[in-house]
Every structure is written in structure tokens, then in C-alpha cells.
CHARMM-style PDB file with segment names, atoms N, HN, CA, C and O in Angstrom:
ATOM      1  N   ALA     1      67.736 144.022-199.173  1.00  0.00      PROA
ATOM      2  CA  ALA     1      69.182 143.890-199.214  1.00  0.00      PROA
ATOM      3  C   ALA     1      69.850 145.243-199.000  1.00  0.00      PROA
ATOM      4  O   ALA     1      70.869 145.336-198.315  1.00  0.00      PROA
ATOM      5  N   GLU     2      69.280 146.280-199.582  1.00  0.00      PROA
ATOM      6  HN  GLU     2      68.453 146.205-200.139  1.00  0.00      PROA
ATOM      7  CA  GLU     2      69.866 147.610-199.393  1.00  0.00      PROA
ATOM      8  C   GLU     2      69.741 148.069-197.942  1.00  0.00      PROA
ATOM      9  O   GLU     2      70.630 148.746-197.427  1.00  0.00      PROA
ATOM     10  N   TRP     3      68.644 147.704-197.284  1.00  0.00      PROA
ATOM     11  HN  TRP     3      67.922 147.153-197.702  1.00  0.00      PROA
ATOM     12  CA  TRP     3      68.467 148.036-195.872  1.00  0.00      PROA
ATOM     13  C   TRP     3      69.552 147.371-195.028  1.00  0.00      PROA
ATOM     14  O   TRP     3      70.077 147.985-194.100  1.00  0.00      PROA
ATOM     15  N   VAL     4      69.891 146.119-195.344  1.00  0.00      PROA
ATOM     16  HN  VAL     4      69.464 145.620-196.098  1.00  0.00      PROA
ATOM     17  CA  VAL     4      70.927 145.397-194.604  1.00  0.00      PROA
ATOM     18  C   VAL     4      72.243 146.156-194.683  1.00  0.00      PROA
ATOM     19  O   VAL     4      72.945 146.301-193.682  1.00  0.00      PROA
ATOM     20  N   GLU     5      72.569 146.631-195.855  1.00  0.00      PROA
ATOM     21  HN  GLU     5      71.999 146.514-196.668  1.00  0.00      PROA
ATOM     22  CA  GLU     5      73.813 147.384-196.022  1.00  0.00      PROA
ATOM     23  C   GLU     5      73.804 148.658-195.171  1.00  0.00      PROA
ATOM     24  O   GLU     5      74.810 148.995-194.547  1.00  0.00      PROA
ATOM     25  N   ARG     6      72.685 149.356-195.147  1.00  0.00      PROA
ATOM     26  HN  ARG     6      71.867 149.082-195.654  1.00  0.00      PROA
ATOM     27  CA  ARG     6      72.599 150.589-194.345  1.00  0.00      PROA
ATOM     28  C   ARG     6      72.634 150.280-192.850  1.00  0.00      PROA
ATOM     29  O   ARG     6      73.227 151.033-192.077  1.00  0.00      PROA
ATOM     30  N   ALA     7      72.010 149.189-192.441  1.00  0.00      PROA
ATOM     31  HN  ALA     7      71.529 148.578-193.069  1.00  0.00      PROA
ATOM     32  CA  ALA     7      71.949 148.824-191.020  1.00  0.00      PROA
ATOM     33  C   ALA     7      73.315 148.434-190.470  1.00  0.00      PROA
ATOM     34  O   ALA     7      73.525 148.494-189.259  1.00  0.00      PROA
ATOM     35  N   ASP     8      74.237 148.040-191.324  1.00  0.00      PROA
ATOM     36  HN  ASP     8      74.066 147.991-192.308  1.00  0.00      PROA
ATOM     37  CA  ASP     8      75.567 147.653-190.863  1.00  0.00      PROA
ATOM     38  C   ASP     8      76.263 148.804-190.156  1.00  0.00      PROA
ATOM     39  O   ASP     8      77.026 148.572-189.218  1.00  0.00      PROA
ATOM     40  N   ASP     9      76.023 150.031-190.579  1.00  0.00      PROA
ATOM     41  HN  ASP     9      75.404 150.219-191.341  1.00  0.00      PROA
ATOM     42  CA  ASP     9      76.624 151.190-189.910  1.00  0.00      PROA
ATOM     43  C   ASP     9      76.146 151.290-188.458  1.00  0.00      PROA
ATOM     44  O   ASP     9      76.914 151.662-187.571  1.00  0.00      PROA
ATOM     45  N   THR    10      74.890 150.960-188.228  1.00  0.00      PROA
ATOM     46  HN  THR    10      74.267 150.657-188.949  1.00  0.00      PROA
ATOM     47  CA  THR    10      74.344 150.973-186.870  1.00  0.00      PROA
ATOM     48  C   THR    10      75.023 149.912-186.024  1.00  0.00      PROA
ATOM     49  O   THR    10      75.403 150.171-184.882  1.00  0.00      PROA
ATOM     50  N   VAL    11      75.176 148.726-186.577  1.00  0.00      PROA
ATOM     51  HN  VAL    11      74.867 148.515-187.505  1.00  0.00      PROA
ATOM     52  CA  VAL    11      75.840 147.637-185.853  1.00  0.00      PROA
ATOM     53  C   VAL    11      77.281 148.030-185.532  1.00  0.00      PROA
ATOM     54  O   VAL    11      77.755 147.798-184.420  1.00  0.00      PROA
ATOM     55  N   ASP    12      77.970 148.617-186.491  1.00  0.00      PROA
ATOM     56  HN  ASP    12      77.585 148.805-187.394  1.00  0.00      PROA
ATOM     57  CA  ASP    12      79.348 149.057-186.258  1.00  0.00      PROA
ATOM     58  C   ASP    12      79.414 150.094-185.136  1.00  0.00      PROA
ATOM     59  O   ASP    12      80.312 150.055-184.295  1.00  0.00      PROA
ATOM     60  N   ARG    13      78.468 151.007-185.132  1.00  0.00      PROA
ATOM     61  HN  ARG    13      77.738 151.039-185.815  1.00  0.00      PROA
ATOM     62  CA  ARG    13      78.427 152.043-184.093  1.00  0.00      PROA
ATOM     63  C   ARG    13      78.174 151.418-182.722  1.00  0.00      PROA
ATOM     64  O   ARG    13      78.821 151.782-181.740  1.00  0.00      PROA
ATOM     65  N   TYR    14      77.224 150.469-182.657  1.00  0.00      PROA
ATOM     66  HN  TYR    14      76.699 150.173-183.454  1.00  0.00      PROA
ATOM     67  CA  TYR    14      76.962 149.776-181.393  1.00  0.00      PROA
ATOM     68  C   TYR    14      78.202 149.032-180.913  1.00  0.00      PROA
ATOM     69  O   TYR    14      78.511 149.047-179.722  1.00  0.00      PROA
ATOM     70  N   PHE    15      78.914 148.384-181.829  1.00  0.00      PROA
ATOM     71  HN  PHE    15      78.663 148.372-182.797  1.00  0.00      PROA
ATOM     72  CA  PHE    15      80.124 147.669-181.432  1.00  0.00      PROA
ATOM     73  C   PHE    15      81.131 148.633-180.823  1.00  0.00      PROA
ATOM     74  O   PHE    15      81.720 148.336-179.783  1.00  0.00      PROA
ATOM     75  N   ASP    16      81.334 149.773-181.452  1.00  0.00      PROA
ATOM     76  HN  ASP    16      80.856 150.013-182.297  1.00  0.00      PROA
ATOM     77  CA  ASP    16      82.278 150.756-180.927  1.00  0.00      PROA
ATOM     78  C   ASP    16      81.864 151.235-179.536  1.00  0.00      PROA
ATOM     79  O   ASP    16      82.710 151.420-178.660  1.00  0.00      PROA
ATOM     80  N   GLU    17      80.561 151.436-179.338  1.00  0.00      PROA
ATOM     81  HN  GLU    17      79.874 151.286-180.049  1.00  0.00      PROA
ATOM     82  CA  GLU    17      80.073 151.871-178.030  1.00  0.00      PROA
ATOM     83  C   GLU    17      80.292 150.794-176.974  1.00  0.00      PROA
ATOM     84  O   GLU    17      80.729 151.089-175.861  1.00  0.00      PROA
ATOM     85  N   VAL    18      79.989 149.549-177.324  1.00  0.00      PROA
ATOM     86  HN  VAL    18      79.635 149.310-178.227  1.00  0.00      PROA
ATOM     87  CA  VAL    18      80.189 148.435-176.386  1.00  0.00      PROA
ATOM     88  C   VAL    18      81.667 148.288-176.054  1.00  0.00      PROA
ATOM     89  O   VAL    18      82.033 148.092-174.895  1.00  0.00      PROA
ATOM     90  N   LYS    19      82.509 148.382-177.064  1.00  0.00      PROA
ATOM     91  HN  LYS    19      82.212 148.542-178.006  1.00  0.00      PROA
ATOM     92  CA  LYS    19      83.947 148.250-176.842  1.00  0.00      PROA
ATOM     93  C   LYS    19      84.444 149.319-175.882  1.00  0.00      PROA
ATOM     94  O   LYS    19      85.184 149.014-174.946  1.00  0.00      PROA
ATOM     95  N   GLN    20      84.048 150.565-176.101  1.00  0.00      PROA
ATOM     96  HN  GLN    20      83.447 150.813-176.861  1.00  0.00      PROA
ATOM     97  CA  GLN    20      84.475 151.646-175.210  1.00  0.00      PROA
ATOM     98  C   GLN    20      83.972 151.418-173.794  1.00  0.00      PROA
ATOM     99  O   GLN    20      84.709 151.625-172.829  1.00  0.00      PROA
ATOM    100  N   SER    21      82.733 150.996-173.668  1.00  0.00      PROA
ATOM    101  HN  SER    21      82.135 150.828-174.451  1.00  0.00      PROA
ATOM    102  CA  SER    21      82.170 150.724-172.350  1.00  0.00      PROA
ATOM    103  C   SER    21      82.938 149.610-171.638  1.00  0.00      PROA
ATOM    104  O   SER    21      83.214 149.708-170.443  1.00  0.00      PROA
ATOM    105  N   LEU    22      83.275 148.571-172.363  1.00  0.00      PROA
ATOM    106  HN  LEU    22      83.050 148.492-173.334  1.00  0.00      PROA
ATOM    107  CA  LEU    22      83.998 147.459-171.752  1.00  0.00      PROA
ATOM    108  C   LEU    22      85.420 147.853-171.368  1.00  0.00      PROA
ATOM    109  O   LEU    22      85.942 147.370-170.363  1.00  0.00      PROA
ATOM    110  N   ILE    23      86.043 148.711-172.140  1.00  0.00      PROA
ATOM    111  HN  ILE    23      85.619 149.103-172.956  1.00  0.00      PROA
ATOM    112  CA  ILE    23      87.374 149.211-171.779  1.00  0.00      PROA
ATOM    113  C   ILE    23      87.298 149.936-170.434  1.00  0.00      PROA
ATOM    114  O   ILE    23      88.157 149.748-169.573  1.00  0.00      PROA
ATOM    115  N   GLU    24      86.281 150.754-170.263  1.00  0.00      PROA
ATOM    116  HN  GLU    24      85.583 150.907-170.963  1.00  0.00      PROA
ATOM    117  CA  GLU    24      86.099 151.468-168.995  1.00  0.00      PROA
ATOM    118  C   GLU    24      85.850 150.497-167.850  1.00  0.00      PROA
ATOM    119  O   GLU    24      86.394 150.664-166.759  1.00  0.00      PROA
ATOM    120  N   LYS    25      85.026 149.482-168.099  1.00  0.00      PROA
ATOM    121  HN  LYS    25      84.584 149.346-168.986  1.00  0.00      PROA
ATOM    122  CA  LYS    25      84.716 148.500-167.049  1.00  0.00      PROA
ATOM    123  C   LYS    25      85.957 147.707-166.653  1.00  0.00      PROA
ATOM    124  O   LYS    25      86.160 147.424-165.473  1.00  0.00      PROA
ATOM    125  N   ILE    26      86.783 147.348-167.628  1.00  0.00      PROA
ATOM    126  HN  ILE    26      86.617 147.577-168.587  1.00  0.00      PROA
ATOM    127  CA  ILE    26      88.006 146.609-167.315  1.00  0.00      PROA
ATOM    128  C   ILE    26      88.931 147.460-166.448  1.00  0.00      PROA
ATOM    129  O   ILE    26      89.552 146.953-165.515  1.00  0.00      PROA
ATOM    130  N   SER    27      89.020 148.748-166.757  1.00  0.00      PROA
ATOM    131  HN  SER    27      88.515 149.160-167.515  1.00  0.00      PROA
ATOM    132  CA  SER    27      89.910 149.607-165.966  1.00  0.00      PROA
ATOM    133  C   SER    27      89.395 149.789-164.533  1.00  0.00      PROA
ATOM    134  O   SER    27      90.188 149.941-163.604  1.00  0.00      PROA
ATOM    135  N   LYS    28      88.074 149.773-164.354  1.00  0.00      PROA
ATOM    136  HN  LYS    28      87.429 149.649-165.108  1.00  0.00      PROA
ATOM    137  CA  LYS    28      87.500 149.942-163.013  1.00  0.00      PROA
ATOM    138  C   LYS    28      87.425 148.632-162.239  1.00  0.00      PROA
ATOM    139  O   LYS    28      87.473 148.631-161.009  1.00  0.00      PROA
ATOM    140  N   HSD    29      87.307 147.513-162.961  1.00  0.00      PROA
ATOM    141  HN  HSD    29      87.268 147.514-163.960  1.00  0.00      PROA
ATOM    142  CA  HSD    29      87.141 146.209-162.317  1.00  0.00      PROA
ATOM    143  C   HSD    29      88.058 145.174-162.980  1.00  0.00      PROA
ATOM    144  O   HSD    29      87.579 144.250-163.637  1.00  0.00      PROA
ATOM    145  N   PRO    30      89.366 145.331-162.806  1.00  0.00      PROA
ATOM    146  CA  PRO    30      90.296 144.419-163.491  1.00  0.00      PROA
ATOM    147  C   PRO    30      90.122 142.957-163.080  1.00  0.00      PROA
ATOM    148  O   PRO    30      90.484 142.055-163.836  1.00  0.00      PROA
ATOM    149  N   GLU    31      89.581 142.721-161.911  1.00  0.00      PROA
ATOM    150  HN  GLU    31      89.287 143.454-161.297  1.00  0.00      PROA
ATOM    151  CA  GLU    31      89.363 141.333-161.469  1.00  0.00      PROA
ATOM    152  C   GLU    31      88.329 140.621-162.342  1.00  0.00      PROA
ATOM    153  O   GLU    31      88.295 139.391-162.375  1.00  0.00      PROA
ATOM    154  N   ASP    32      87.497 141.369-163.041  1.00  0.00      PROA
ATOM    155  HN  ASP    32      87.525 142.368-163.015  1.00  0.00      PROA
ATOM    156  CA  ASP    32      86.490 140.796-163.939  1.00  0.00      PROA
ATOM    157  C   ASP    32      86.911 140.901-165.402  1.00  0.00      PROA
ATOM    158  O   ASP    32      86.083 140.762-166.302  1.00  0.00      PROA
ATOM    159  N   GLY    33      88.188 141.145-165.635  1.00  0.00      PROA
ATOM    160  HN  GLY    33      88.861 141.258-164.904  1.00  0.00      PROA
ATOM    161  CA  GLY    33      88.689 141.368-166.984  1.00  0.00      PROA
ATOM    162  C   GLY    33      88.374 140.243-167.947  1.00  0.00      PROA
ATOM    163  O   GLY    33      88.001 140.502-169.091  1.00  0.00      PROA
ATOM    164  N   ALA    34      88.515 138.996-167.512  1.00  0.00      PROA
ATOM    165  HN  ALA    34      88.818 138.786-166.582  1.00  0.00      PROA
ATOM    166  CA  ALA    34      88.253 137.854-168.402  1.00  0.00      PROA
ATOM    167  C   ALA    34      86.791 137.853-168.852  1.00  0.00      PROA
ATOM    168  O   ALA    34      86.495 137.584-170.016  1.00  0.00      PROA
ATOM    169  N   TYR    35      85.884 138.153-167.929  1.00  0.00      PROA
ATOM    170  HN  TYR    35      86.124 138.372-166.983  1.00  0.00      PROA
ATOM    171  CA  TYR    35      84.460 138.218-168.277  1.00  0.00      PROA
ATOM    172  C   TYR    35      84.202 139.317-169.309  1.00  0.00      PROA
ATOM    173  O   TYR    35      83.484 139.102-170.285  1.00  0.00      PROA
ATOM    174  N   PHE    36      84.791 140.494-169.087  1.00  0.00      PROA
ATOM    175  HN  PHE    36      85.374 140.668-168.294  1.00  0.00      PROA
ATOM    176  CA  PHE    36      84.580 141.601-170.010  1.00  0.00      PROA
ATOM    177  C   PHE    36      85.192 141.310-171.383  1.00  0.00      PROA
ATOM    178  O   PHE    36      84.650 141.719-172.409  1.00  0.00      PROA
ATOM    179  N   LEU    37      86.315 140.608-171.393  1.00  0.00      PROA
ATOM    180  HN  LEU    37      86.755 140.275-170.559  1.00  0.00      PROA
ATOM    181  CA  LEU    37      86.896 140.215-172.686  1.00  0.00      PROA
ATOM    182  C   LEU    37      85.988 139.248-173.430  1.00  0.00      PROA
ATOM    183  O   LEU    37      85.848 139.329-174.651  1.00  0.00      PROA
ATOM    184  N   ASP    38      85.367 138.326-172.686  1.00  0.00      PROA
ATOM    185  HN  ASP    38      85.480 138.259-171.694  1.00  0.00      PROA
ATOM    186  CA  ASP    38      84.398 137.427-173.317  1.00  0.00      PROA
ATOM    187  C   ASP    38      83.244 138.225-173.921  1.00  0.00      PROA
ATOM    188  O   ASP    38      82.789 137.936-175.028  1.00  0.00      PROA
ATOM    189  N   CYS    39      82.778 139.231-173.183  1.00  0.00      PROA
ATOM    190  HN  CYS    39      83.147 139.466-172.284  1.00  0.00      PROA
ATOM    191  CA  CYS    39      81.696 140.086-173.698  1.00  0.00      PROA
ATOM    192  C   CYS    39      82.137 140.814-174.958  1.00  0.00      PROA
ATOM    193  O   CYS    39      81.363 140.940-175.907  1.00  0.00      PROA
ATOM    194  N   LEU    40      83.380 141.295-174.975  1.00  0.00      PROA
ATOM    195  HN  LEU    40      84.010 141.192-174.204  1.00  0.00      PROA
ATOM    196  CA  LEU    40      83.894 141.980-176.157  1.00  0.00      PROA
ATOM    197  C   LEU    40      83.947 141.032-177.355  1.00  0.00      PROA
ATOM    198  O   LEU    40      83.611 141.413-178.476  1.00  0.00      PROA
ATOM    199  N   MET    41      84.370 139.806-177.106  1.00  0.00      PROA
ATOM    200  HN  MET    41      84.643 139.496-176.195  1.00  0.00      PROA
ATOM    201  CA  MET    41      84.426 138.831-178.206  1.00  0.00      PROA
ATOM    202  C   MET    41      83.028 138.561-178.757  1.00  0.00      PROA
ATOM    203  O   MET    41      82.848 138.463-179.970  1.00  0.00      PROA
ATOM    204  N   ILE    42      82.049 138.442-177.881  1.00  0.00      PROA
ATOM    205  HN  ILE    42      82.196 138.521-176.895  1.00  0.00      PROA
ATOM    206  CA  ILE    42      80.674 138.216-178.331  1.00  0.00      PROA
ATOM    207  C   ILE    42      80.202 139.397-179.172  1.00  0.00      PROA
ATOM    208  O   ILE    42      79.592 139.208-180.224  1.00  0.00      PROA
ATOM    209  N   ALA    43      80.483 140.612-178.712  1.00  0.00      PROA
ATOM    210  HN  ALA    43      80.979 140.766-177.857  1.00  0.00      PROA
ATOM    211  CA  ALA    43      80.099 141.799-179.477  1.00  0.00      PROA
ATOM    212  C   ALA    43      80.776 141.794-180.841  1.00  0.00      PROA
ATOM    213  O   ALA    43      80.156 142.145-181.845  1.00  0.00      PROA
ATOM    214  N   LYS    44      82.047 141.396-180.883  1.00  0.00      PROA
ATOM    215  HN  LYS    44      82.551 141.111-180.068  1.00  0.00      PROA
ATOM    216  CA  LYS    44      82.773 141.342-182.161  1.00  0.00      PROA
ATOM    217  C   LYS    44      82.159 140.296-183.084  1.00  0.00      PROA
ATOM    218  O   LYS    44      82.055 140.512-184.291  1.00  0.00      PROA
ATOM    219  N   TYR    45      81.751 139.162-182.514  1.00  0.00      PROA
ATOM    220  HN  TYR    45      81.836 138.986-181.533  1.00  0.00      PROA
ATOM    221  CA  TYR    45      81.117 138.133-183.347  1.00  0.00      PROA
ATOM    222  C   TYR    45      79.829 138.671-183.974  1.00  0.00      PROA
ATOM    223  O   TYR    45      79.561 138.423-185.149  1.00  0.00      PROA
ATOM    224  N   PHE    46      79.031 139.406-183.191  1.00  0.00      PROA
ATOM    225  HN  PHE    46      79.249 139.608-182.236  1.00  0.00      PROA
ATOM    226  CA  PHE    46      77.820 140.005-183.755  1.00  0.00      PROA
ATOM    227  C   PHE    46      78.164 140.985-184.874  1.00  0.00      PROA
ATOM    228  O   PHE    46      77.484 141.032-185.899  1.00  0.00      PROA
ATOM    229  N   GLU    47      79.210 141.755-184.673  1.00  0.00      PROA
ATOM    230  HN  GLU    47      79.762 141.717-183.840  1.00  0.00      PROA
ATOM    231  CA  GLU    47      79.625 142.714-185.699  1.00  0.00      PROA
ATOM    232  C   GLU    47      80.054 141.986-186.967  1.00  0.00      PROA
ATOM    233  O   GLU    47      79.747 142.431-188.073  1.00  0.00      PROA
ATOM    234  N   ARG    48      80.759 140.874-186.814  1.00  0.00      PROA
ATOM    235  HN  ARG    48      81.008 140.512-185.915  1.00  0.00      PROA
ATOM    236  CA  ARG    48      81.194 140.086-187.971  1.00  0.00      PROA
ATOM    237  C   ARG    48      79.992 139.435-188.665  1.00  0.00      PROA
ATOM    238  O   ARG    48      79.964 139.347-189.892  1.00  0.00      PROA
ATOM    239  N   ILE    49      79.007 138.981-187.897  1.00  0.00      PROA
ATOM    240  HN  ILE    49      79.029 139.053-186.900  1.00  0.00      PROA
ATOM    241  CA  ILE    49      77.792 138.425-188.494  1.00  0.00      PROA
ATOM    242  C   ILE    49      77.128 139.487-189.372  1.00  0.00      PROA
ATOM    243  O   ILE    49      76.661 139.189-190.471  1.00  0.00      PROA
ATOM    244  N   ALA    50      77.090 140.724-188.878  1.00  0.00      PROA
ATOM    245  HN  ALA    50      77.469 140.966-187.985  1.00  0.00      PROA
ATOM    246  CA  ALA    50      76.510 141.810-189.674  1.00  0.00      PROA
ATOM    247  C   ALA    50      77.306 142.023-190.957  1.00  0.00      PROA
ATOM    248  O   ALA    50      76.726 142.267-192.015  1.00  0.00      PROA
ATOM    249  N   ASP    51      78.642 141.933-190.868  1.00  0.00      PROA
ATOM    250  HN  ASP    51      79.113 141.735-190.009  1.00  0.00      PROA
ATOM    251  CA  ASP    51      79.469 142.067-192.074  1.00  0.00      PROA
ATOM    252  C   ASP    51      79.153 140.964-193.075  1.00  0.00      PROA
ATOM    253  O   ASP    51      79.070 141.215-194.278  1.00  0.00      PROA
ATOM    254  N   HSD    52      78.976 139.746-192.579  1.00  0.00      PROA
ATOM    255  HN  HSD    52      79.043 139.542-191.602  1.00  0.00      PROA
ATOM    256  CA  HSD    52      78.621 138.639-193.477  1.00  0.00      PROA
ATOM    257  C   HSD    52      77.245 138.864-194.098  1.00  0.00      PROA
ATOM    258  O   HSD    52      77.033 138.558-195.271  1.00  0.00      PROA
ATOM    259  N   ALA    53      76.307 139.401-193.309  1.00  0.00      PROA
ATOM    260  HN  ALA    53      76.479 139.649-192.356  1.00  0.00      PROA
ATOM    261  CA  ALA    53      74.975 139.699-193.844  1.00  0.00      PROA
ATOM    262  C   ALA    53      75.070 140.726-194.968  1.00  0.00      PROA
ATOM    263  O   ALA    53      74.344 140.635-195.958  1.00  0.00      PROA
ATOM    264  N   VAL    54      75.962 141.702-194.818  1.00  0.00      PROA
ATOM    265  HN  VAL    54      76.551 141.776-194.014  1.00  0.00      PROA
ATOM    266  CA  VAL    54      76.158 142.694-195.874  1.00  0.00      PROA
ATOM    267  C   VAL    54      76.685 142.018-197.129  1.00  0.00      PROA
ATOM    268  O   VAL    54      76.238 142.323-198.235  1.00  0.00      PROA
ATOM    269  N   ASN    55      77.631 141.101-196.965  1.00  0.00      PROA
ATOM    270  HN  ASN    55      77.994 140.852-196.067  1.00  0.00      PROA
ATOM    271  CA  ASN    55      78.153 140.391-198.138  1.00  0.00      PROA
ATOM    272  C   ASN    55      77.048 139.626-198.855  1.00  0.00      PROA
ATOM    273  O   ASN    55      76.975 139.639-200.084  1.00  0.00      PROA
ATOM    274  N   ILE    56      76.191 138.963-198.092  1.00  0.00      PROA
ATOM    275  HN  ILE    56      76.250 138.952-197.094  1.00  0.00      PROA
ATOM    276  CA  ILE    56      75.072 138.232-198.690  1.00  0.00      PROA
ATOM    277  C   ILE    56      74.133 139.206-199.391  1.00  0.00      PROA
ATOM    278  O   ILE    56      73.670 138.944-200.501  1.00  0.00      PROA
ATOM    279  N   ALA    57      73.855 140.335-198.736  1.00  0.00      PROA
ATOM    280  HN  ALA    57      74.232 140.549-197.834  1.00  0.00      PROA
ATOM    281  CA  ALA    57      72.968 141.340-199.341  1.00  0.00      PROA
ATOM    282  C   ALA    57      73.547 141.863-200.644  1.00  0.00      PROA
ATOM    283  O   ALA    57      72.813 142.073-201.610  1.00  0.00      PROA
ATOM    284  N   GLN    58      74.857 142.075-200.682  1.00  0.00      PROA
ATOM    285  HN  GLN    58      75.453 141.904-199.898  1.00  0.00      PROA
ATOM    286  CA  GLN    58      75.485 142.549-201.917  1.00  0.00      PROA
ATOM    287  C   GLN    58      75.315 141.525-203.042  1.00  0.00      PROA
ATOM    288  O   GLN    58      75.098 141.898-204.194  1.00  0.00      PROA
ATOM    289  N   TRP    59      75.413 140.250-202.712  1.00  0.00      PROA
ATOM    290  HN  TRP    59      75.590 139.947-201.775  1.00  0.00      PROA
ATOM    291  CA  TRP    59      75.216 139.222-203.734  1.00  0.00      PROA
ATOM    292  C   TRP    59      73.755 139.135-204.166  1.00  0.00      PROA
ATOM    293  O   TRP    59      73.473 138.812-205.320  1.00  0.00      PROA
ATOM    294  N   VAL    60      72.825 139.420-203.256  1.00  0.00      PROA
ATOM    295  HN  VAL    60      73.055 139.683-202.319  1.00  0.00      PROA
ATOM    296  CA  VAL    60      71.407 139.471-203.631  1.00  0.00      PROA
ATOM    297  C   VAL    60      71.189 140.606-204.621  1.00  0.00      PROA
ATOM    298  O   VAL    60      70.515 140.433-205.637  1.00  0.00      PROA
ATOM    299  N   VAL    61      71.760 141.764-204.322  1.00  0.00      PROA
ATOM    300  HN  VAL    61      72.307 141.905-203.497  1.00  0.00      PROA
ATOM    301  CA  VAL    61      71.647 142.897-205.243  1.00  0.00      PROA
ATOM    302  C   VAL    61      72.250 142.518-206.592  1.00  0.00      PROA
ATOM    303  O   VAL    61      71.682 142.832-207.638  1.00  0.00      PROA
ATOM    304  N   PHE    62      73.391 141.849-206.571  1.00  0.00      PROA
ATOM    305  HN  PHE    62      73.852 141.594-205.721  1.00  0.00      PROA
ATOM    306  CA  PHE    62      74.024 141.418-207.818  1.00  0.00      PROA
ATOM    307  C   PHE    62      73.122 140.471-208.607  1.00  0.00      PROA
ATOM    308  O   PHE    62      73.019 140.573-209.829  1.00  0.00      PROA
ATOM    309  N   SER    63      72.471 139.551-207.898  1.00  0.00      PROA
ATOM    310  HN  SER    63      72.554 139.468-206.905  1.00  0.00      PROA
ATOM    311  CA  SER    63      71.618 138.587-208.607  1.00  0.00      PROA
ATOM    312  C   SER    63      70.427 139.269-209.272  1.00  0.00      PROA
ATOM    313  O   SER    63      69.898 138.770-210.266  1.00  0.00      PROA
ATOM    314  N   VAL    64      70.001 140.417-208.722  1.00  0.00      PROA
ATOM    315  HN  VAL    64      70.431 140.822-207.915  1.00  0.00      PROA
ATOM    316  CA  VAL    64      68.867 141.146-209.281  1.00  0.00      PROA
ATOM    317  C   VAL    64      69.311 142.145-210.348  1.00  0.00      PROA
ATOM    318  O   VAL    64      68.659 142.286-211.383  1.00  0.00      PROA
ATOM    319  N   THR    65      70.428 142.839-210.089  1.00  0.00      PROA
ATOM    320  HN  THR    65      70.957 142.724-209.249  1.00  0.00      PROA
ATOM    321  CA  THR    65      70.829 143.939-210.973  1.00  0.00      PROA
ATOM    322  C   THR    65      71.981 143.603-211.911  1.00  0.00      PROA
ATOM    323  O   THR    65      72.158 144.252-212.942  1.00  0.00      PROA
ATOM    324  N   GLY    66      72.759 142.594-211.556  1.00  0.00      PROA
ATOM    325  HN  GLY    66      72.615 142.066-210.719  1.00  0.00      PROA
ATOM    326  CA  GLY    66      73.943 142.270-212.340  1.00  0.00      PROA
ATOM    327  C   GLY    66      75.146 143.122-211.977  1.00  0.00      PROA
ATOM    328  O   GLY    66      76.197 143.007-212.608  1.00  0.00      PROA
ATOM    329  N   VAL    67      75.009 143.976-210.970  1.00  0.00      PROA
ATOM    330  HN  VAL    67      74.155 144.070-210.458  1.00  0.00      PROA
ATOM    331  CA  VAL    67      76.100 144.844-210.521  1.00  0.00      PROA
ATOM    332  C   VAL    67      76.483 144.438-209.104  1.00  0.00      PROA
ATOM    333  O   VAL    67      75.635 144.376-208.214  1.00  0.00      PROA
ATOM    334  N   HSD    68      77.768 144.163-208.904  1.00  0.00      PROA
ATOM    335  HN  HSD    68      78.457 144.214-209.626  1.00  0.00      PROA
ATOM    336  CA  HSD    68      78.250 143.808-207.554  1.00  0.00      PROA
ATOM    337  C   HSD    68      79.055 144.961-206.984  1.00  0.00      PROA
ATOM    338  O   HSD    68      79.997 145.441-207.615  1.00  0.00      PROA
ATOM    339  N   LYS    69      78.685 145.404-205.789  1.00  0.00      PROA
ATOM    340  HN  LYS    69      77.920 145.014-205.276  1.00  0.00      PROA
ATOM    341  CA  LYS    69      79.327 146.557-205.161  1.00  0.00      PROA
ATOM    342  C   LYS    69      80.375 146.101-204.154  1.00  0.00      PROA
ATOM    343  O   LYS    69      80.379 146.593-203.025  1.00  0.00      PROA
ATOM    344  N   GLU    70      81.238 145.205-204.508  1.00  0.00      PROA
ATOM    345  HN  GLU    70      81.235 144.805-205.424  1.00  0.00      PROA
ATOM    346  CA  GLU    70      82.257 144.673-203.599  1.00  0.00      PROA
ATOM    347  C   GLU    70      83.136 145.798-203.095  1.00  0.00      PROA
ATOM    348  O   GLU    70      83.583 146.656-203.857  1.00  0.00      PROA
ATOM    349  N   GLY    71      83.378 145.775-201.773  1.00  0.00      PROA
ATOM    350  HN  GLY    71      83.015 145.078-201.154  1.00  0.00      PROA
ATOM    351  CA  GLY    71      84.255 146.757-201.174  1.00  0.00      PROA
ATOM    352  C   GLY    71      83.611 148.088-200.873  1.00  0.00      PROA
ATOM    353  O   GLY    71      84.293 149.009-200.425  1.00  0.00      PROA
ATOM    354  N   GLU    72      82.325 148.217-201.104  1.00  0.00      PROA
ATOM    355  HN  GLU    72      81.771 147.468-201.468  1.00  0.00      PROA
ATOM    356  CA  GLU    72      81.632 149.484-200.831  1.00  0.00      PROA
ATOM    357  C   GLU    72      80.810 149.416-199.569  1.00  0.00      PROA
ATOM    358  O   GLU    72      79.723 149.992-199.514  1.00  0.00      PROA
ATOM    359  N   THR    73      81.300 148.724-198.541  1.00  0.00      PROA
ATOM    360  HN  THR    73      82.183 148.256-198.585  1.00  0.00      PROA
ATOM    361  CA  THR    73      80.518 148.638-197.297  1.00  0.00      PROA
ATOM    362  C   THR    73      80.849 149.757-196.376  1.00  0.00      PROA
ATOM    363  OT1 THR    73      80.288 149.844-195.284  1.00  0.00      PROA
TER     364      THR     73
END
């Protein structure tokens, strides 16, 4: 569970990199903008899945330790 919390930073970093890359692609190829926006949405969904995994991991830690670290992601 603690590993999941640490790995979320990696997922967040990847999302930021993908977002920046897609912004550049949209500016160079505006005719494909809808496709790139779909890609951005997919990347955001993965990032949100990671956030949900962190929430689950925090509850696992709580079930073991009795301490909930809400808001410390």
C-alpha cells in the first residue's frame, strides 16, 4: 500500500509529460486535435485511476494501523 502511494508521483509526472507532448502535437497538427484530445482524456483517466488506487491504499494502511492519512497524497 505504501508503494502505491509513492508510485502515484510517477503517474502524475507521466501525465504531465503526456499533456505537454499533446499540447505540442495539437499546435503542430490542429487537424488531428480531436484525436489528441481523446488521448489526453485517456491519460487523465489513467491518472485518476492512480488517485483512486492511492485512496484504496490509504484505507488498507488504516485497516492495518488504525491511522488514516487522508489528504496526504
